[in-house]
MMTF fields as JSON, N, C-alpha, C and O atoms, coordinates in Angstrom:
{
  "mmtfVersion": "1.0.0",
  "mmtfProducer": "UNKNOWN",
  "numBonds": 459,
  "numAtoms": 460,
  "numGroups": 115,
  "numChains": 1,
  "numModels": 1,
  "chainsPerModel": [1],
  "groupsPerChain": [115],
  "chainIdList": ["A"],
  "bondAtomList": [4, 2, 8, 6, 12, 10, 16, 14, 20, 18, 24, 22, 28, 26, 32, 30, 36, 34, 40, 38, 44, 42, 48, 46, 52, 50, 56, 54, 60, 58, 64, 62, 68, 66, 72, 70, 76, 74, 80, 78, 84, 82, 88, 86, 92, 90, 96, 94, 100, 98, 104, 102, 108, 106, 112, 110, 116, 114, 120, 118, 124, 122, 128, 126, 132, 130, 136, 134, 140, 138, 144, 142, 148, 146, 152, 150, 156, 154, 160, 158, 164, 162, 168, 166, 172, 170, 176, 174, 180, 178, 184, 182, 188, 186, 192, 190, 196, 194, 200, 198, 204, 202, 208, 206, 212, 210, 216, 214, 220, 218, 224, 222, 228, 226, 232, 230, 236, 234, 240, 238, 244, 242, 248, 246, 252, 250, 256, 254, 260, 258, 264, 262, 268, 266, 272, 270, 276, 274, 280, 278, 284, 282, 288, 286, 292, 290, 296, 294, 300, 298, 304, 302, 308, 306, 312, 310, 316, 314, 320, 318, 324, 322, 328, 326, 332, 330, 336, 334, 340, 338, 344, 342, 348, 346, 352, 350, 356, 354, 360, 358, 364, 362, 368, 366, 372, 370, 376, 374, 380, 378, 384, 382, 388, 386, 392, 390, 396, 394, 400, 398, 404, 402, 408, 406, 412, 410, 416, 414, 420, 418, 424, 422, 428, 426, 432, 430, 436, 434, 440, 438, 444, 442, 448, 446, 452, 450, 456, 454],
  "bondOrderList": [1, 1, 1, 1, 1, 1, 1, 1, 1, 1, 1, 1, 1, 1, 1, 1, 1, 1, 1, 1, 1, 1, 1, 1, 1, 1, 1, 1, 1, 1, 1, 1, 1, 1, 1, 1, 1, 1, 1, 1, 1, 1, 1, 1, 1, 1, 1, 1, 1, 1, 1, 1, 1, 1, 1, 1, 1, 1, 1, 1, 1, 1, 1, 1, 1, 1, 1, 1, 1, 1, 1, 1, 1, 1, 1, 1, 1, 1, 1, 1, 1, 1, 1, 1, 1, 1, 1, 1, 1, 1, 1, 1, 1, 1, 1, 1, 1, 1, 1, 1, 1, 1, 1, 1, 1, 1, 1, 1, 1, 1, 1, 1, 1, 1],
  "groupList": [{"groupName": "MET", "atomNameList": ["N", "CA", "C", "O"], "elementList": ["N", "C", "C", "O"], "formalChargeList": [0, 0, 0, 0], "bondAtomList": [1, 0, 2, 1, 3, 2], "bondOrderList": [1, 1, 2], "singleLetterCode": "M", "chemCompType": "L-PEPTIDE LINKING"}, {"groupName": "ASN", "atomNameList": ["N", "CA", "C", "O"], "elementList": ["N", "C", "C", "O"], "formalChargeList": [0, 0, 0, 0], "bondAtomList": [1, 0, 2, 1, 3, 2], "bondOrderList": [1, 1, 2], "singleLetterCode": "N", "chemCompType": "L-PEPTIDE LINKING"}, {"groupName": "ILE", "atomNameList": ["N", "CA", "C", "O"], "elementList": ["N", "C", "C", "O"], "formalChargeList": [0, 0, 0, 0], "bondAtomList": [1, 0, 2, 1, 3, 2], "bondOrderList": [1, 1, 2], "singleLetterCode": "I", "chemCompType": "L-PEPTIDE LINKING"}, {"groupName": "LYS", "atomNameList": ["N", "CA", "C", "O"], "elementList": ["N", "C", "C", "O"], "formalChargeList": [0, 0, 0, 0], "bondAtomList": [1, 0, 2, 1, 3, 2], "bondOrderList": [1, 1, 2], "singleLetterCode": "K", "chemCompType": "L-PEPTIDE LINKING"}, {"groupName": "GLY", "atomNameList": ["N", "CA", "C", "O"], "elementList": ["N", "C", "C", "O"], "formalChargeList": [0, 0, 0, 0], "bondAtomList": [1, 0, 2, 1, 3, 2], "bondOrderList": [1, 1, 2], "singleLetterCode": "G", "chemCompType": "PEPTIDE LINKING"}, {"groupName": "GLN", "atomNameList": ["N", "CA", "C", "O"], "elementList": ["N", "C", "C", "O"], "formalChargeList": [0, 0, 0, 0], "bondAtomList": [1, 0, 2, 1, 3, 2], "bondOrderList": [1, 1, 2], "singleLetterCode": "Q", "chemCompType": "L-PEPTIDE LINKING"}, {"groupName": "SER", "atomNameList": ["N", "CA", "C", "O"], "elementList": ["N", "C", "C", "O"], "formalChargeList": [0, 0, 0, 0], "bondAtomList": [1, 0, 2, 1, 3, 2], "bondOrderList": [1, 1, 2], "singleLetterCode": "S", "chemCompType": "L-PEPTIDE LINKING"}, {"groupName": "PRO", "atomNameList": ["N", "CA", "C", "O"], "elementList": ["N", "C", "C", "O"], "formalChargeList": [0, 0, 0, 0], "bondAtomList": [1, 0, 2, 1, 3, 2], "bondOrderList": [1, 1, 2], "singleLetterCode": "P", "chemCompType": "L-PEPTIDE LINKING"}, {"groupName": "GLU", "atomNameList": ["N", "CA", "C", "O"], "elementList": ["N", "C", "C", "O"], "formalChargeList": [0, 0, 0, 0], "bondAtomList": [1, 0, 2, 1, 3, 2], "bondOrderList": [1, 1, 2], "singleLetterCode": "E", "chemCompType": "L-PEPTIDE LINKING"}, {"groupName": "LEU", "atomNameList": ["N", "CA", "C", "O"], "elementList": ["N", "C", "C", "O"], "formalChargeList": [0, 0, 0, 0], "bondAtomList": [1, 0, 2, 1, 3, 2], "bondOrderList": [1, 1, 2], "singleLetterCode": "L", "chemCompType": "L-PEPTIDE LINKING"}, {"groupName": "ALA", "atomNameList": ["N", "CA", "C", "O"], "elementList": ["N", "C", "C", "O"], "formalChargeList": [0, 0, 0, 0], "bondAtomList": [1, 0, 2, 1, 3, 2], "bondOrderList": [1, 1, 2], "singleLetterCode": "A", "chemCompType": "L-PEPTIDE LINKING"}, {"groupName": "HIS", "atomNameList": ["N", "CA", "C", "O"], "elementList": ["N", "C", "C", "O"], "formalChargeList": [0, 0, 0, 0], "bondAtomList": [1, 0, 2, 1, 3, 2], "bondOrderList": [1, 1, 2], "singleLetterCode": "H", "chemCompType": "L-PEPTIDE LINKING"}, {"groupName": "THR", "atomNameList": ["N", "CA", "C", "O"], "elementList": ["N", "C", "C", "O"], "formalChargeList": [0, 0, 0, 0], "bondAtomList": [1, 0, 2, 1, 3, 2], "bondOrderList": [1, 1, 2], "singleLetterCode": "T", "chemCompType": "L-PEPTIDE LINKING"}, {"groupName": "VAL", "atomNameList": ["N", "CA", "C", "O"], "elementList": ["N", "C", "C", "O"], "formalChargeList": [0, 0, 0, 0], "bondAtomList": [1, 0, 2, 1, 3, 2], "bondOrderList": [1, 1, 2], "singleLetterCode": "V", "chemCompType": "L-PEPTIDE LINKING"}, {"groupName": "PHE", "atomNameList": ["N", "CA", "C", "O"], "elementList": ["N", "C", "C", "O"], "formalChargeList": [0, 0, 0, 0], "bondAtomList": [1, 0, 2, 1, 3, 2], "bondOrderList": [1, 1, 2], "singleLetterCode": "F", "chemCompType": "L-PEPTIDE LINKING"}, {"groupName": "ARG", "atomNameList": ["N", "CA", "C", "O"], "elementList": ["N", "C", "C", "O"], "formalChargeList": [0, 0, 0, 0], "bondAtomList": [1, 0, 2, 1, 3, 2], "bondOrderList": [1, 1, 2], "singleLetterCode": "R", "chemCompType": "L-PEPTIDE LINKING"}, {"groupName": "ASP", "atomNameList": ["N", "CA", "C", "O"], "elementList": ["N", "C", "C", "O"], "formalChargeList": [0, 0, 0, 0], "bondAtomList": [1, 0, 2, 1, 3, 2], "bondOrderList": [1, 1, 2], "singleLetterCode": "D", "chemCompType": "L-PEPTIDE LINKING"}, {"groupName": "TRP", "atomNameList": ["N", "CA", "C", "O"], "elementList": ["N", "C", "C", "O"], "formalChargeList": [0, 0, 0, 0], "bondAtomList": [1, 0, 2, 1, 3, 2], "bondOrderList": [1, 1, 2], "singleLetterCode": "W", "chemCompType": "L-PEPTIDE LINKING"}],
  "groupTypeList": [0, 1, 2, 3, 2, 4, 5, 1, 6, 3, 2, 7, 6, 8, 9, 10, 9, 3, 3, 1, 7, 11, 12, 2, 13, 9, 14, 1, 8, 3, 5, 6, 6, 7, 9, 9, 6, 15, 6, 9, 9, 7, 2, 2, 3, 15, 5, 4, 4, 3, 2, 6, 16, 9, 3, 3, 6, 10, 2, 6, 10, 8, 9, 16, 1, 4, 1, 9, 13, 12, 17, 9, 0, 13, 6, 16, 1, 3, 6, 12, 14, 5, 2, 5, 12, 9, 9, 15, 3, 6, 14, 8, 3, 2, 9, 6, 8, 1, 7, 3, 6, 2, 13, 2, 13, 1, 8, 6, 3, 3, 11, 8, 8, 17, 16],
  "groupIdList": [1, 2, 3, 4, 5, 6, 7, 8, 9, 10, 11, 12, 13, 14, 15, 16, 17, 18, 19, 20, 21, 22, 23, 24, 25, 26, 27, 28, 29, 30, 31, 32, 33, 34, 35, 36, 37, 38, 39, 40, 41, 42, 43, 44, 45, 46, 47, 48, 49, 50, 51, 52, 53, 54, 55, 56, 57, 58, 59, 60, 61, 62, 63, 64, 65, 66, 67, 68, 69, 70, 71, 72, 73, 74, 75, 76, 77, 78, 79, 80, 81, 82, 83, 84, 85, 86, 87, 88, 89, 90, 91, 92, 93, 94, 95, 96, 97, 98, 99, 100, 101, 102, 103, 104, 105, 106, 107, 108, 109, 110, 111, 112, 113, 114, 115],
  "secStructList": [7, 7, 7, 7, 7, 7, 7, 7, 1, 1, 7, 7, 7, 1, 6, 6, 6, 6, 1, 1, 1, 7, 3, 3, 3, 3, 3, 7, 6, 6, 7, 1, 1, 7, 1, 1, 6, 6, 6, 1, 6, 2, 2, 2, 2, 2, 1, 1, 7, 7, 4, 4, 4, 6, 6, 6, 7, 7, 3, 3, 3, 3, 3, 6, 6, 6, 3, 3, 3, 3, 3, 3, 7, 7, 7, 6, 6, 1, 7, 6, 2, 2, 2, 2, 2, 2, 2, 2, 2, 2, 2, 2, 2, 2, 2, 6, 1, 7, 7, 1, 7, 7, 3, 3, 3, 3, 3, 6, 1, 7, 7, 7, 7, 7, 7],
  "xCoordList": [-36.782, -35.107, -35.423, -35.279, -36.139, -35.879, -34.717, -35.027, -33.682, -32.539, -33.174, -34.241, -32.661, -32.561, -31.241, -30.097, -31.71, -29.908, -30.163, -30.882, -29.268, -28.949, -27.811, -26.932, -27.539, -26.006, -25.944, -26.969, -25.096, -24.583, -22.516, -21.724, -22.245, -21.088, -20.176, -19.205, -20.24, -19.371, -19.19, -19.959, -18.203, -18.075, -19.088, -19.753, -19.522, -20.511, -19.006, -17.821, -20.013, -18.849, -19.311, -20.164, -17.814, -17.338, -19.486, -20.38, -19.626, -21.084, -22.293, -22.639, -22.569, -22.862, -22.935, -23.919, -22.118, -21.898, -22.079, -20.919, -22.786, -23.12, -24.727, -25.502, -24.73, -26.69, -27.345, -28.43, -25.842, -26.5, -26.54, -26.429, -26.59, -27.15, -25.636, -24.814, -25.765, -25.165, -24.339, -24.806, -22.087, -21.861, -20.412, -19.972, -20.185, -19.083, -18.513, -19.172, -17.453, -16.395, -14.712, -13.623, -15.05, -14.223, -12.782, -13.12, -11.317, -10.45, -9.427, -9.285, -8.888, -7.577, -6.083, -5.575, -5.388, -4.881, -2.687, -1.559, -3.613, -2.457, -2.671, -1.709, -3.773, -4.627, -4.031, -2.951, -3.971, -3.511, -4.403, -4.412, -5.306, -6.378, -7.454, -7.977, -8.65, -9.648, -11.026, -11.064, -11.984, -13.23, -13.587, -13.078, -14.485, -14.085, -12.625, -12.487, -12.069, -10.511, -10.234, -9.532, -10.739, -10.928, -11.197, -10.66, -12.383, -12.71, -11.977, -11.97, -11.3, -10.612, -9.642, -10.096, -8.392, -7.412, -6.992, -5.891, -7.444, -7.578, -8.143, -7.771, -9.327, -9.502, -8.309, -7.741, -7.774, -5.947, -5.706, -6.203, -5.075, -4.058, -4.118, -3.173, -5.813, -5.45, -5.248, -4.051, -6.249, -5.422, -4.058, -3.749, -3.439, -1.415, -1.961, -1.789, -2.514, -2.393, -2.444, -3.409, -2.098, -1.595, -3.2, -4.237, -2.883, -4.153, -4.046, -5.19, -2.849, -2.498, -2.76, -2.761, -3.191, -4.568, -5.809, -6.284, -6.785, -8.023, -8.072, -9.001, -6.506, -5.888, -6.652, -6.971, -7.167, -7.412, -8.587, -9.24, -9.114, -10.209, -10.243, -9.301, -11.678, -12.603, -13.135, -13.413, -13.035, -13.242, -14.495, -14.676, -15.637, -16.699, -16.439, -15.42, -17.13, -16.741, -18.369, -19.081, -18.795, -19.612, -18.999, -17.899, -19.631, -19.702, -20.225, -21.454, -18.926, -20.107, -21.66, -22.388, -21.953, -24.117, -24.59, -25.732, -23.318, -23.644, -23.634, -23.455, -23.949, -23.885, -22.887, -21.91, -22.976, -21.809, -21.741, -22.619, -19.888, -19.916, -18.524, -18.013, -17.873, -16.904, -16.123, -16.368, -14.692, -13.959, -13.099, -12.813, -12.817, -12.012, -11.192, -11.314, -10.265, -8.857, -8.964, -9.784, -8.156, -9.365, -7.688, -7.392, -6.997, -5.646, -5.381, -5.415, -4.843, -4.543, -4.647, -5.601, -3.351, -2.842, -3.942, -3.726, -5.327, -5.939, -7.159, -7.453, -7.329, -8.664, -9.609, -9.746, -10.452, -12.251, -12.879, -13.471, -12.367, -12.926, -12.995, -13.994, -11.423, -11.52, -11.278, -10.942, -11.553, -12.336, -13.821, -14.443, -14.256, -15.841, -16.633, -17.656, -14.808, -15.083, -15.447, -16.301, -14.344, -13.455, -14.544, -14.68, -15.881, -17.172, -18.477, -19.332, -18.247, -18.707, -18.872, -19.797, -17.906, -17.294, -17.757, -18.578, -17.563, -17.7, -19.379, -19.863, -20.066, -21.308, -22.315, -23.469, -21.549, -22.329, -22.339, -23.409, -21.624, -22.002, -23.084, -24.025, -23.386, -24.044, -25.613, -26.689, -25.282, -26.61, -27.437, -28.542, -26.924, -27.516, -28.146, -28.65, -28.053, -29.155, -29.726, -29.69, -30.195, -31.854, -31.886, -32.901, -30.656, -30.373, -32.404, -33.142, -32.555, -33.414, -32.764, -33.303, -31.138, -30.528, -28.381, -27.772, -27.994, -26.86, -25.722, -25.605, -24.709, -24.052, -22.714, -21.897, -22.84, -21.227, -20.552, -20.843, -19.291, -18.295, -17.13, -16.451, -17.062, -16.052, -15.032, -14.969, -13.746, -13.009, -11.599, -10.51, -12.15, -10.627, -10.572, -9.65, -11.408, -11.237, -11.498, -12.409, -10.756, -10.712, -12.254, -12.67, -12.919, -14.305, -15.153, -14.716, -15.889, -16.235, -16.943, -15.953, -17.821, -17.915, -19.135, -19.261, -20.34, -21.277, -21.688, -20.77, -22.43, -22.731, -24.435, -25.165],
  "yCoordList": [-6.116, -4.791, -4.408, -5.039, -2.984, -2.228, -0.862, 0.318, -1.262, -0.192, 0.474, 0.012, 1.584, 3.014, 2.379, 2.117, 2.244, 2.224, 3.278, 3.277, 3.775, 4.751, 4.994, 4.153, 5.852, 6.044, 7.358, 8.034, 7.716, 8.722, 8.704, 8.244, 9.386, 9.602, 10.292, 9.596, 11.489, 12.766, 12.026, 11.083, 12.366, 12.688, 13.022, 13.89, 12.298, 13.552, 14.921, 15.04, 15.645, 16.571, 15.426, 14.56, 16.246, 15.867, 16.327, 15.498, 17.523, 18.178, 16.603, 15.764, 16.558, 15.898, 14.546, 13.825, 14.308, 12.972, 13.246, 13.099, 13.654, 13.904, 14.1, 14.373, 13.871, 14.209, 12.674, 12.433, 11.363, 10.631, 9.285, 10.05, 8.682, 8.218, 7.085, 6.66, 6.86, 5.453, 5.491, 5.44, 5.651, 5.629, 4.272, 3.694, 4.223, 2.819, 3.878, 4.365, 4.28, 4.76, 4.1, 4.145, 3.515, 2.869, 4.115, 5.293, 3.769, 4.731, 3.939, 2.84, 4.238, 4.076, 3.549, 4.521, 2.245, 3.066, 3.853, 3.888, 4.298, 5.624, 6.965, 7.513, 7.353, 7.912, 8.377, 8.215, 9.482, 9.122, 9.892, 9.851, 10.757, 11.348, 10.868, 11.971, 9.743, 10.01, 10.56, 10.361, 11.112, 11.326, 11.39, 10.592, 12.343, 12.294, 11.498, 10.664, 12.176, 10.91, 11.749, 11.104, 13.474, 13.88, 13.127, 13.143, 12.398, 11.374, 9.958, 9.617, 9.192, 7.532, 8.258, 8.377, 8.656, 8.687, 8.998, 8.527, 9.481, 9.363, 7.861, 7.32, 7.285, 6.002, 5.624, 5.239, 5.591, 4.503, 4.974, 4.364, 5.927, 6.176, 6.091, 5.952, 6.239, 5.172, 4.248, 4.004, 2.817, 1.673, 1.134, 0.193, 1.802, 2.083, 0.92, -0.298, 1.648, 1.056, 1.414, 2.176, 1.342, 2.037, 2.362, 1.698, 3.543, 3.318, 2.454, 2.064, 1.321, 0.963, -0.24, -1.124, -0.448, -2.03, -2.139, -3.271, -0.922, -0.348, -1.886, -2.691, -1.96, -3.259, -4.453, -5.329, -4.607, -6.086, -6.248, -7.251, -4.937, -4.889, -4.262, -4.027, -3.482, -2.47, -1.935, -2.531, -0.538, 0.284, 0.96, 1.482, 0.927, 2.083, 2.801, 2.582, 4.046, 5.082, 5.743, 5.989, 5.992, 7.244, 7.986, 8.086, 8.855, 10.722, 11.387, 11.434, 12.77, 13.695, 13.717, 13.946, 13.581, 14.306, 12.769, 12.585, 11.043, 9.822, 8.872, 7.731, 10.291, 9.378, 7.662, 7.707, 6.557, 4.867, 4.988, 4.68, 5.74, 5.417, 4.177, 4.125, 3.408, 2.253, 3.116, 3.526, 2.958, 3.221, 1.453, 0.564, 1.315, 0.335, 0.851, 1.592, -0.005, 0.857, -0.508, -1.425, -0.369, -1.015, -0.902, 0.033, -2.074, -2.635, -3.041, -4.269, -2.354, -2.968, -3.962, -4.573, -4.842, -6.295, -7.278, -8.487, -6.603, -7.87, -8.402, -8.042, -9.257, -10.194, -9.786, -9.77, -9.352, -9.05, -9.607, -9.068, -11.158, -11.537, -10.659, -10.241, -10.552, -10.244, -9.164, -8.77, -8.727, -6.861, -6.742, -5.919, -7.816, -8.644, -8.925, -8.63, -9.99, -10.212, -8.96, -8.781, -8.365, -7.332, -6.307, -5.753, -6.081, -5.414, -6.041, -5.477, -7.49, -7.507, -7.966, -8.717, -7.515, -7.566, -6.565, -6.479, -5.243, -4.028, -3.693, -2.66, -4.64, -4.233, -4.37, -3.957, -5.052, -6.168, -5.074, -4.871, -4.786, -3.543, -2.818, -2.869, -1.932, -1.077, -1.716, -1.12, -3.134, -3.516, -3.976, -3.471, -4.831, -4.346, -4.102, -4.759, -2.031, -1.364, -1.109, 0.038, -2.077, -1.42, -0.428, 0.117, -0.165, 0.949, 1.351, 0.514, 2.463, 2.699, 3.692, 4.564, 3.355, 3.846, 3.937, 4.136, 3.583, 3.523, 3.751, 3.117, 5.425, 5.614, 5.054, 4.974, 4.654, 3.662, 4.361, 4.259, 5.396, 5.766, 4.83, 3.958, 5.17, 4.84, 5.593, 6.105, 6.11, 6.579, 6.237, 6.804, 4.795, 4.81, 5.38, 5.186, 5.785, 6.781, 8.375, 9.075, 8.625, 10.588, 10.117, 9.067, 11.202, 11.343, 13.314, 14.326, 13.275, 15.126, 15.582, 15.516, 15.905, 16.157, 17.441, 18.514, 15.86, 16.934, 17.598, 18.009, 17.866, 18.756, 17.923, 18.322],
  "zCoordList": [-5.883, -6.369, -7.129, -8.176, -7.157, -8.865, -8.893, -8.728, -9.083, -9.421, -10.464, -10.87, -11.023, -11.792, -12.94, -12.568, -14.236, -14.256, -16.308, -17.307, -15.861, -16.662, -17.453, -17.264, -18.265, -18.998, -19.193, -19.285, -19.252, -19.191, -19.293, -18.47, -20.608, -21.865, -20.839, -20.543, -20.217, -19.536, -18.05, -17.864, -16.905, -15.446, -15.054, -15.619, -13.788, -12.512, -12.26, -12.57, -11.56, -10.717, -9.368, -9.171, -8.421, -7.041, -7.027, -6.855, -7.214, -6.364, -6.922, -6.089, -7.862, -8.26, -7.948, -8.113, -7.603, -6.743, -5.704, -5.32, -4.54, -3.326, -3.068, -2.151, -4.079, -4.406, -4.821, -5.351, -4.196, -5.497, -3.304, -2.346, -3.136, -2.126, -2.417, -1.606, -4.024, -4.186, -5.276, -6.414, -4.862, -5.809, -5.637, -4.643, -6.547, -7.335, -8.076, -8.995, -7.829, -8.517, -9.18, -8.607, -10.572, -10.785, -11.177, -11.29, -11.351, -11.92, -12.254, -11.717, -12.854, -13.437, -12.412, -11.854, -12.128, -11.333, -11.596, -11.103, -12.808, -13.193, -12.258, -11.719, -12.144, -10.76, -10.399, -10.969, -9.073, -7.77, -6.733, -5.503, -7.824, -6.814, -7.361, -7.524, -8.015, -8.161, -7.478, -6.264, -7.947, -7.353, -5.949, -5.162, -5.533, -4.123, -2.959, -2.064, -3.532, -3.346, -1.996, -1.218, -1.353, -0.215, 1.177, 2.285, 0.538, 1.126, 1.797, 2.98, 0.483, 0.052, 1.371, 2.509, 1.015, 1.379, 2.913, 3.2, 3.635, 4.725, 5.339, 6.38, 4.197, 4.786, 4.579, 5.601, 3.741, 3.155, 4.148, 5.094, 4.428, 5.386, 6.963, 7.74, 7.311, 8.534, 8.301, 8.457, 7.692, 7.259, 7.575, 8.306, 6.985, 7.007, 5.662, 5.614, 4.864, 3.576, 2.25, 2.2, 1.427, -0.77, -1.114, -1.135, -1.332, -3.022, -3.567, -3.797, -4.296, -4.996, -4.795, -5.652, -2.738, -2.485, -2.811, -2.719, -3.326, -4.461, -5.449, -5.49, -6.321, -7.181, -6.684, -7.488, -4.601, -4.534, -4.281, -4.569, -3.517, -3.77, -3.14, -2.383, -3.118, -3.168, -1.283, -0.243, -1.73, -0.186, -0.55, -1.65, 0.717, 1.39, 2.022, 2.677, 2.237, 2.735, 2.817, 1.844, 4.597, 4.151, 4.098, 4.64, 3.308, 3.519, 3.758, 3.706, 4.39, 5.248, 5.048, 6.014, 4.332, 3.847, 3.667, 3.246, 4.126, 5.194, 3.091, 2.664, 2.45, 1.263, 1.129, 1.877, 0.501, 0.873, -1.002, -1.808, -1.341, -1.847, -2.159, -1.04, -2.881, -2.975, -4.456, -5.591, -3.078, -4.651, -5.295, -4.493, -7.01, -7.108, -8.357, -9.333, -7.726, -8.718, -10.304, -10.249, -11.334, -12.215, -13.434, -14.178, -13.231, -14.19, -14.659, -14.588, -15.627, -17.221, -17.017, -17.498, -15.889, -16.293, -15.751, -15.666, -15.328, -14.794, -16.638, -17.778, -15.781, -17.394, -16.643, -15.419, -17.767, -17.85, -16.38, -15.445, -16.728, -15.365, -13.836, -13.251, -13.417, -12.915, -12.323, -11.206, -13.436, -12.887, -12.655, -11.984, -13.408, -13.255, -11.471, -10.852, -11.199, -9.783, -8.473, -7.605, -8.93, -7.982, -7.575, -6.484, -9.593, -9.397, -8.533, -7.851, -8.873, -8.059, -6.858, -6.547, -6.008, -4.517, -4.469, -3.556, -5.343, -4.524, -4.58, -4.116, -5.158, -5.04, -3.849, -3.739, -3.025, -2.189, -0.416, 0.157, -0.115, 0.996, 0.521, 1.314, -0.823, -1.202, -1.82, -1.881, -2.234, -2.608, -1.107, -0.907, -0.197, 1.249, 2.171, 3.081, 1.61, 2.274, 0.73, 0.284, 0.015, -1.193, -2.076, -2.509, -2.379, -3.069, -4.106, -4.627, -4.024, -6.039, -6.882, -7.564, -6.691, -7.845, -7.192, -6.141, -8.94, -7.702, -9.116, -10.165, -8.352, -9.781, -9.569, -8.652, -10.949, -11.086, -11.95, -13.141, -11.436, -12.176, -13.013, -12.471, -14.301, -14.898, -14.919, -16.037, -13.913, -14.716, -15.068, -14.97, -15.629, -15.473, -17.733, -18.526, -17.885, -19.327, -19.612, -19.169, -20.218, -20.259, -20.53, -21.02, -20.063, -19.838, -20.089, -19.54, -20.671, -20.56, -19.042, -18.314, -18.365, -16.819, -17.152, -17.742, -15.799, -15.591, -14.773, -14.064, -14.539, -13.417, -13.114, -12.207]
}
């Protein structure tokens, strides 16, 4: 499996993310609405959970256009190992689709936005 890896110091816009078939969004526990939250929040509500549940496990969902997004909350009280373990588990669903590229957005720090 060959996956394209790139790096950009700016956070993509929601419009740019919707163009990529596979995305992982990492966000800080202090954020109440991460990127693409209009798709995330109804899923959490339907499952009877809370956004803070994403500290323990990721949630994946297909957007209206069929693209797959996985969200994971980064908690300040987790060790690097714990965060890496959660991140590895969040890749499972995406990797099962043999993606050509994966956008990983680290929204847990403040960045500029790109289109």
